[in-house]
N, C-alpha and C positions, 0 to 999 in steps of 0.2 A: 504493500500500500504506500509506503514511504517513497520507494523508487518511482512508483506510478505517479505520485504527486509531483515529484521533482521533474519527471518527464513532461507532464502536463504543463507545468509552469515554464519549463524551458522552451517548449514548442510555442506557447502563447507569447512569450517575450521575444522569441525570434520573429514572429509575425509582427509584433509591435515595432521592432527595429527595421522591418522591411515595409513600414507603412507607406513611405513615399513611393516605393516601386509598385506595391500591390494596390495602392489607392484604397486601402482598408483602414477605417478609423481605428485608432489604437485602443479604444475602449472595448471593442467587440471581443477580441481574443482573451483579454484578462477577465472580463465579466464571465465568460464561459468557463475559463480555467478556475476562477474562484468557486463557482457553483460545483464543478466536478470534484475539486479538492475537498470541499466540505461535505459532499455526498460520501466520498470514501471515508473521511474521518468519522462521519455519523454512523455508518454501518459498523466500522471496526470498534468504536467506543461503545456502541450499543451491545455488541457481542461480548465485550469485556465487562459489561455492567457499569460503565463509567460515563454514561451519556450526559450526566449533569456536569461533569468536568468539561466535556466538549462544548456543552451549551453555555457554560460560564465564560469560556474562552471566546466563543463566537460573539456573545453579547459585549464583552470587553472591546473586541475589535470593531464592532458596529458602533459603539460609543465613541471610540477614537475617530472613526471616519465621520460620524455625525458632526463632531466638533469642527473637524477640518472643512467639511462641506459647507456648513453654515457660515463659518468665518470667511472662506473664500467667496462664497456667494454674495455676501454683503460687500466685500471689497470690489468684486467684479461689477456689481450693480452701480456702485459709486463711479467707477471708471467709465462705465457705459453712459451714465448720466452726464458726466463731464464731456464726454465725446459728443453726446447728443446736443449739449448746449454750445458746441463748437469751440471749446477751449483749445483743443489740439489743432483745429483748423486755423485758429487765430495765430497760434505759435508758428505753425508752418508758414503761413502767409507773411508773418514778420520776418522770418529768416530768409525766405525767398526774395522778398522785396528790398532787403537791405543792401544787396550787392556785394556780399562778402566774397573774398577769393576762396579757392578750394581748401587751402591750408587753414584759413580761419574757420571755415565751416567744419573741417575735420575736428578742430579742438572744441568749438562751440557745441557741436552735437555730442561729442564724447563727454564733456564736462556736464552738460545738461543731463545726459543719460545717467551719469554717476550719481547725481544728486536727486534725480526724480525716482530712480529705482528703489531707494529705501522706503518710499511711500507708496508708489504705484505698482511695485513688484517688477522684477527684471524682465520678464517675458513681455508684459504690456509695454514697458518702456522701450524695449528693443524694437518691437513691431511698429510703434508710433514714430520713433526717431528714424528708423530705416525708411519709412514711407516719406519722411521729409527729405532724406538724402537722395532717394531715387527721383523725387520731383526736382530737386535742385540740380543734381548731377546730370540728369537727362541722358544723353548718349555717351557720356564719358564713363565707360564701364570701369576703368581703372580706379577712378575716384570713388565710384559707388561701391565697388568691392572692398576697397581698403577702409572706407568710412563705415560701412556696415559691420565689418569685423571689429573695428574700433568701438562701435556702439555696443556690440555684444560683450566685449571684454569689459567696457566701462559699466554696463548694466549689471553684469555678474559681480564685479568688484564692489560696486556701490551697494548691491543687495546683501552683501555679506555682513555688514555692520548694523543691520536692522532686522528684527523679527519679521517685518512686513516685506522685506526685499526679495525673499525667495521662499519657495515652498519648504525647503529643508530647514532654513533658519526658523520658519514658523513652527515646524514640527518639533524642533529642539526646544523652542520657547514654551510651546503649549504642553510639552511633556514635563516641564519644570526643571530641566537639567541646567538651563542657563537663564538667569534673571535678565530682565530688560536692560538694566544698567550695565550688565556684563558684556553686552554687545558693543558698547561705546569704545572700549579700548581697541577694538578691531578697526577703527577708522583709519589710523595711520598705516597699518599693513594693507588695508584695502586701497588706499591712495597709491602706495608703492606698487601694488599688483596691477593697478591701472596704468600708472605713468610709465613704468619700464617698457611694456610692449607698445604703448602709445607713442613714446618718443622714437622708438625704432621704426614704427610704421610711418611716422610723420615725414621721414626722409624720402619716402616713395610717393608722397602725395603730389599731384601736379601743382605747379605754381601759377597756373592760369586762373582766369576768373569767369564764372558762368554769367550768362545774360540775366540781368535782373528782370523779374516779372512782377509787376505791381498789381496786386489784387486786394480788394477790401473785403474783410470778413467781419460781419456784425455778430457779436456774441448774443446769444439768446438770453432772455430775462432770467436772472438768478444764477448765472454761471459761477461768479466768484463766491456767492453765498454757499453754493454746493461744495466748493473747495473747502470753505470754512467748516462746513458740517462734516466733511470727511476727516479733517484734522481733529475736530471735536470727537468724532467717533473713535479714532485711534486713541486719543487721550482717555476716553471712557473705557476702552478695552484694557489699556495699561493699568488704569485705576482699579478695575475689577480684579485684575490679576495680582497687582502689587499690594493693594490696601485690604481688599476683602478675601484674597486668596481663592477667588472663584475662577472658573475657566474664562479666558479672555473673550471667548465667543459670546458670552452673555453681554459684554459691552458692545460688541459688534452688532448684535441683534437689536440692542437698544438704539444704536446709531442708525440702523435701518428705519426705525420709527421716526428719527429726526427727519430723514429724507422723505418718508411718507407724509408726514405732516406738512413739510415744506412743499411737497408736490400738491397737496390739497390746497395750500395757500395760493400756489401759482395758478391752479385751475380756477379757483373762485375769483381771483382778481384779473384773470385773462380778458374778460369782456371790457373792463375799465381800461386796461392797458391798450387794447386794440383800438378802442374809441379815441383815446388821446393821440395815438400814432396816426390814426386815420385822419383826424382833424388837421394834424401838422402836414401830412402828405397832400391833403386837398388844398391847404393854404399855399403850399409850395408847388402845386400842380405836378406832383411827382407820381407819374403813372406806374413806374416800376415798383415804388414802395407800396402803392395801393394793391398792385397785383400780388406782391409778396405777403401782404397782410391777409389776403384772402385764402392763402394756402397754409396758414399757421396750424400746426397740430398741437393740441393740449399736451402738457407733460404728463406721462403715465409711468409711475414707478414700476408697475408689474410688467410693462413692456421692456423696461430696462433689465428686470430680472430675467426675462425670457432670452435676452441677448447675452447672457453669461456663457462662458465656454463649457457647455455641458459635456462635450466629448472628453475634455480634460478632467472634469469633476467625476465623471463615471469611471474614467481610467484610474483615478486615485482610489475609488472604491475597490476595483479589481486588484490593484497592487496591495492595498491594506489587507484585504481578506486572503489573498494568496500567501503573502508573507506571514500573516498571522497563523494561517494553517500550517505552514512549514515550521513555524516556531513551536506550535503545539506538538508537532511530531518530533521535536528535539534537534532538528538540523542546525538551528541557530545557536543552540547551546554548545554543540561541538565546535562550530566556527569561533564562537566567542572564547571558548576555553583555549583554543590554539592561539588566537590573535592577541588576547588581552591577558594571558598568563605566561605564555611561552615566548611571545615577541615583546620587543620594546614598544610601549604605547605610541611613540612618535612614528615608528615604522609601520605599526598596525594602521595608523590613520593615513599614512602615505599610501598604503595599499588600498584603503577605502577610497581615497581620492582618485587613484589611477583606475580603479574598478568603476567608479561613478562616471568617469570620462568615457569609458568604453561602453558601458551598459546604459545607465541613467542614474542621476543622483537621487531621485525620489525613492525608488525601491531599495537602493543601497542604504540610504539614511534611515528609512523605516526599519530595515533589517537590523541596523546597528542599535536603534532605539528599542527594539523588541527582543534583543538578545537576553537570555536568562540572567546574565550578570548585569545588574542595573547600571553600573559604571557611573553612578551619580557624581561623585567628586572627580573621578578619572576623566569622564567625558568633558567636564567643564575645562579641565586643563588641556586636553589634547584632542578635542573634536576637530574635524578637518578644517573648519573655517579659522580656527585659532592659528593655523600655520599657513593658510592661504592655498591649501590643496583642494581644488574643486575644478 
């Protein structure tokens, strides 16, 4: 049964790694694998008369996933709301219209990615900033390629010194292994991890200048207030964890209520806002503005929720349940016994970093966190981010 479970997970993750070539969403194989692994566990533990042990482990893993799901769902909803209010379009328009040369754009997009990723997470930051680079760079593929690599490096480095910057840092924080304040000392190593490759790459950036394209982007009502609510939501999550010692997801769900009430306010005051803008447009004889006012769609929080990255969220479920099942079968106990008793902790974490680069950092980090040896103090000293291995 144990070997069958390993084989199932291995096949599923091979399909995940071939997602781009097979055009198969990564959530599908791991969802199926999770179900098959727990079916095998259920039959074996039932025959052993220990079904309650398996049930308890299953519920524990489900709870861990539920916390991760709700936390990420709120964060994704806020990012979607800011995108809908055109904040990122405005940033893109500003950068395109300023007429920066390629080298300046290389550093601006990299530095912005470094400082945005601790709040907006590294994946979202990389996608948004790479979209800016592709629009600015146009047909200059050399610049686009180098700048996008720079953004990915910057977003990952910036995400390492914040619980909100990466899924793995979030998992470590939620598991209680590292306090919020203990991420702050990672700022300097994160800066170094970004600057060293960025300086090397900067020598290969073209010194020419792209054509400036001036476009006006009008922010939708409440854009900056939603940013403020997102920051307040993060503060609420940190307070729940640090002051009350409750799971930070409680603070995030409370923050979703902030957005819902603000969305209610936007909908209720929309007719008044449209009437004022319509009067101004009529007075200025602005036909374009009048046409735009006629196509305004009211802000809907639940539409923002629906735009979350559901494939990613379901993929996390599959990973959590698969790794949780393998942990129950004792495979992670064997690995942890070898790595964290027979190896030097630093080299163990170097191996974790190398493995995460080959496979994926999320299942590797969840495996580390679910190993039978809790590693409470040890992990704080030597988890991969402490040494910049990711």
